[in-house]
N, C-alpha and C positions, 0 to 999 in steps of 0.2 A: 482438585488435582490429586491423583494418587500415584504412588510409585509401585510398579510391578516388581516381580522378583528380579534379582540382579541380572539374571539371564532369562530371556523369554523367547521362545521359538513360536512364531506364527506360521503354521504349516498348512498345506493343501489350499492355499489361496487360488481362486479361479484364475486370477491374473495379477501380475506385478507390472504396473506401468512405471518404468524406471525414470523416464525423462533424462536419461544420460545422453552423452554425445552421440550415441548410436541409436537412440530412441528404442532401446530394447523393451520388448514385452515378453514376460516369462509366464508360461502357463503352468498350472499346478505348482505354484511358487511357494517359497518359504523365505522368511526373514528371521535372522537371529539377532536379537538386541541384547547387548551387554552394557549395563549402565546407561549412558546417554548416547551410545553409538551403535551403528549397524556393524556387526562383526562378521556376518556371513549373509550371502544372498544367492539364490539360484533356484533350481527346481527342488521340490521337496526331497526327492531321492538324493540329489547331490548334496544338499545341506546335511541331511541325516547321515550320509556316508562319512562326511568330514567330521561330524560330531562323534560318531562311534559310540562307545559305551558310556562316555561322559554324559550323554543326554539323559540317561536313566536316573541319574542322581542329582544333578546340579542345574537342570534346565526345566523351567515351567513351560509346558506346552499349551498352546492356544489354537483351537481349530479355526482355520480360515475358510472352511467350506461355506459356500454361498456368499463369500466376501471377495472383494478386490481391493487392491491398495495402490495409492499414488503418493508422490511426495506431497507434503503440505504446501499450500499455496502461499506465495509471497506477494503482498500488497505493496506496490512501489510508490503509492501516493495516497495518503489518507489524512484527514483532519479529525482527530479524536475530540478536540475541543468543541466541535460542532455537533456532537452526537445528540444533544438535547434540542436541536433545531429541526428535526425531521418534519417535513411537510408544513413548515411555517412560512417560508418565502414563496411568492407566486412563481408559476412556471411560464410566465410571459415576459421575463426580463432577460437581458443579455448579461454577459460575464461582468462587465465593468459596473453596471447598475447593481447587479447582485452583490458584488464585493462592497462597493462604497456606501450604498443606501440601505442594505439589509444585513449583510454579514457583519460589517463593522459595528453597527449598533448592538447586534447580538453579542459580539465579543466584549463590548464595553460594559456589559452588565452580567457577565459570567464570573462567579467567584471561584476561588480555589476548590471549595467543596463541590460546586457544580461540576467543575472539570473532573474531579475525582469520580463522581457518579457517572458522568458521561463517558469517561475512559473505561470504567468497568463495564458499562452497558455496551460500548463499542467493541471491546476486546471479546466479550462474551458472544456477541453476534458473529464476530470473525471466526471464533473457534467452532461455533455451530455450523458454519459454512465451509470448514476445512482450511481456513487461513491460519497459518502457524507463525508467520513473521510479517512485520509491517514496517513501513517508513512513514512516520508521522511528521507533518510539517512543524509541529511544536506547540507547546502549551502557551497560553496567554501570559503566564507569569513565569514559572519555572517547572522543570520536569517532574516535580513531586507527585502530581496526580497520576501521570502516566506510569511512573515507577511503581506506585502503589497498585495500579491495575495489573501491571505485568507480574508483580510479585504474587498477587492473589490468584490470578487466572492461570498462570504458568505459561503464557504465550511468550514469544520472542519479538523484540522490536527495536526500533531506533526512533528517537525523538530529538527535540531541541527546545528553543524558546522563540517567541515572536520577536522580530527585529526589523526596523525600517529607519530611514533617516531623512525622508523628504515629505514634509507635511503638505497637504493641499493648501492653496492660498486662502480658501474659506473652509472652516470646519463645518461639515454638514450636521444637521439635527441628528441626535442620537449618539454622537460620538462624545462620550464623557471626557472631561478634562483628565481624569485619572488614566483612562485608556490611552489618550493621546500622549501623555507624559511617559507612560510605560512602554508603548509601542514605538514611538518615534524618538530616536536618540539625536543629540545635537549634531553629530556628524558620524562618518563611517568609523573613525578611529575609536570613539567612545563606544559605539555599537559593538565593534570587534572585541574590545576589552571585556565587555559584558558576556559576549558569546564564548570567549575563551574561558572565562571563569565558570560558565555553565557546563562546558565540556569537562573541565577539570573536576568539578564537584560531583557530577552525576554519571559520567561514562563508566560503564561496568556495573551499574546497580542491578538489583534483582538477581543477585548471584551470577552476574555475567550475562544475563539474557537481555539486558537493556543497554543499547549503545546510545550515545549522544553525539550529534553532529553540529556543525557550524551552520545552522539553517537560517535563512532570511526570507522575508516575504517575496522579494523580487518585483519586477515590473516598475511602474511609475513611482511607487512609494520608496524606492531604493535608488540611491545614486550609483553611477557606474563604479565609483571607487568601492562602494560596499559590495556590489556584485563580484568584482574582481578580488577584493580583499577577503571575502568569505572563503573563496576557493583556495586562496594562498594560505590563509590561516589553517584551514582544514588540512591542507597538505603537510604543513609543518607539524600539526598535532597527530597526524596519522589517522585521520578520520575523513568523512566525506561532507558534502554540503548539497543541499537541494533548495531550489526556489522556483517560483512560477515565472515562465518566460514564453513569449510568443503564443500567448494563450488564446488570442482571437485576432481576426483581421483588423478591427478598430485599433487594438493595441499596436499592431505593426504599422498601421498608417500614421498614428500619432508619433511613433518613434521616427518614422521617415520624415515627417514634417518638422519635428523638433530637433532631430539629431542627424538627419541626412542618411539614415540607413535603418533597415529592419532590426529588431532586437538582437537576434543571434549574431548577426554580422557586427553589430556595435560591440557586443561583449567580446567577440572573437578578435576584433581589431585591437582591443585593449589587453589582450593576452589572458582573457578570463575563462576560456574553455579548458577542460582537462578531464582526465579519466576518473577523478573523484567527485565529479559533478553530475547530478541527476536533474534534468530539466523537467518540471511538471507541465504536462500538456503539449507544448511545442507543436501547436496546430498550424500557425502561420509561419511557414518555413519555405524558403526558396530551394530549387535544386542545388544551387551552389552551397547553401547552408547545410544541406544534407551531407555534402562532402566534408564540410568543416567539422561537423559532429563526428563523422567517421575518422577523419584524420587525427583528431584530438582524443578519441576514445570517450567522448562525452555520452552519457546515457540519457534515455528519455523514458518518462512514465506516461503512458497513454491511458486516458480515462474515458472510455467509450460512453458510459451513461451520462456523464457530465456534458460531453459534447452534444449529445442528443437533447438533454434538458435545457441547456443554455445556448443552443444554436451556435456552437463554436465553429463548426464547419469541417469536422474531421473527414467526412466523406466527399466534400466538395473541393477543399483546398489542402487537406492533410496529405502528408507525404510519407505515411507510415510504411506502406509496401516498399517505397523507394529506400527508406531507412533500413529496412530489413535486408534488402538487396545489397546495400552498401555496407553491410556488417555492423550497423549501429545497434547496440544493445537496447532493445525496447521492452520494458516491463509493462505490466498492467496495474492500474490503480483504481480504487473505487472512488477516491476523493471523499469529501464529507457527505453526511447523509442529506444535508439540505441541497447540496449541489447535484448529487447523483440519485438520492432517494434511498440508498441502502449501502451496506458494507459487504455486499455479496460479490466476492471476486469471481465466483463461478459464472455469474451472469455476465461479467466483463469478458470472460473467455469465450462464451457463446457469441457475444456481440462482435468481438474482434475477429472471430473465425469467419463471420459472414458479411460484415458491413461492406467491405471492399469488393467482395465477389459481386454483390448486388449493385453497388454504386458505379462500378466500372464494367459491369456485365462480363466479368472474367472469372470463371469458376476455379481457376488455378491460384487465385490470390489468397494468401494466409492459410485458411483452412484449420482443421482440428488440431493436427500435430503441432503446427507452428504456434497457434494460439495458446495451447496448453504449455508449451515451452516458455512463452512470454510470461506466464504466471508462475513458473517454477524455476527452472535453471537460469533463464534470462533475468527473471526478477532477482534471483540471488546474486547474479553478476552485477546488476545495477547497484545493489547494496554492498558490493565487495565481499560477499559471503559465500561465493560459489564453492570454496574448498570445504565448507561445512554443511551447507544446506542446498536445496533446489533440485536434488535428484536422489534416487535411492541407490546408493553405492556403498560398498564396504569402506568403513572408516569415517563416513559422514554421520552427522547427527541423526538420531532417530526421530525426525519430524515427519509424520506421515498421516494419511487419512485412509480409514477403512470404509468401504462403500457396501451397502446392503444390496446385494444382487437379487434378493427375493422381493425387493420393492417393485411395484408395477412399472416404474420407469425403465427397469432393466429386463422385463419379461416379455418376449425373449430378446436377445441381442446377439449380434455377430462380432464385429470388430469393437473391442472395448474402448479404444480411444474415441472412435466416432460416437459410440453410445454415450460416453462420458460428456462429450461436448455438445452434442445435438439432442440427446434424449433425456439425460439425467438432470437433476437439480440438487440443491442442497438438502432437499427432503430425504434423500437416500444416504446422507452422511451417517455412518454407523458409529464411528469413534474418531477422535482427533488426538494425536499424540505429539508432544513437544519434549525434546530432550529425554526421550525414553519414558516419559510419564504420560498417563492417560489424563487428558484435560477435559474431554467431552465424551460421555457415553450414556446410554439409557435415557436419552433426551435431556440430559442435564449437563451444564457446565459445572465442574466439580468444585471449583474454588470460590463460588459465588452463591449467595442466597438470592436467586433471580426473582422470586416472588416479592420479597421486600424491596429489592433493587428497582423493580418495575414501578412499584407504588411511589417510591421516592423520586424516580425519574419523571413521572407524570407531574408531580407537584412542583418540582424544581423547574421543569420546562415551562409550565404555565406562569410561574413567578418571573422568569426571565423575560418572557414575551411581554408581560405587563410593565416591568421595569424599563425595558428597552423601547416601549411604545410601538411595538410591532403589530399592535392591533389597530393602529391609526389608519385612516383611509387616505391620508394625504402624502404618504411616502412615495417618492418619485419612482416612476417606471422607466426613466431614462436618466442619463447623467452627462454632465459637462466637466466633471472634475479632471484635472491634469491635462486638459486639452490646450 
């Protein structure tokens, strides 16, 4: 991570995709960055006129020719603690099997040092792909590994710690006693006390770039009291909460059988919905529940790649176009690398733009502009950070991505938003800036020795697989837990 001059003018940009409320696109644009904020924005002529003579002495100029700029992407749901599990779990298992028989054993054998390496690796991958802010579900122990990665790489993010309070009747193979004791609290009250302490200790770390929320696992491993209590505690502390809910049809059917309602309805009836809650996935949702989410201002993190890999059913039962129509804030998430395969949020934009067009044979659904907004301004809204990030506007943080328009993906192009979503990839990311600092340029993440990091990541990932027994051939491909 490097700090440019206190004032930097990037001028003659081919385009500035602002992602503001009016979806403005500025041609021959310029951005003036002072400290960590955008202090001016407009065409190059306009910004230079406002600068006047001052520009000659106090502003460092940077040419934006053959470059375009967008806001940094906001990943609304990720698991940094899973980054060393890439391509370890099979792709023929559903969500619940994936969690209980593969992910949990992996978690059980991840050390704090493993999480630190994984968090560094994950945040570096994000910056390479233009992601400048994330909402992480939380570390297996405490936020120290994520805080260290945020400090080193310069990225912005939110994290927490793992928490649940309902153990399965039988502990599956691979779940270590230490993991069970650490993840599963005796009851909701004890869990919330630990989560409150986590927020008080770590919120605002990494010089303010790291937030900490009252995050829980959600779904069957969490009581209704913990679901509701997490949001209430978060509200009292002035932060947010996120958890997994309505992640698949089997989860919804189990909830109906055991509790008499689908998951979102159950939480809503207990007073658990609110505007500081982000629901991860929310695939199994009824039309009535869409209105509940809208009424309460509850946000949703849609993870397209995970839905495809784990057969969640986003295109068959998902109500994401209906959520957007009902003014529900829907952000995009990559999820963990084992669930989705990557931490490439640009890929999620591409998928979100087109999945529902094809599934419903309606070319008007979602599309490039809306999908890009889901990963920028709406993602920022989901995190409660829309006053600071998510769009390129005067007064907001200088979190941005410069795109190499001389890359073959852009030669030639017409509409820049359409080209960004349908033609480009992360291969044409030129630079990534966070807080007015360059975090990625010249093919390098500046705060990390990636060569050494990659060597260590390979070794640690292999050790975890062996310790967790994930090389065994008898690991279940279905599950009956919590049924």
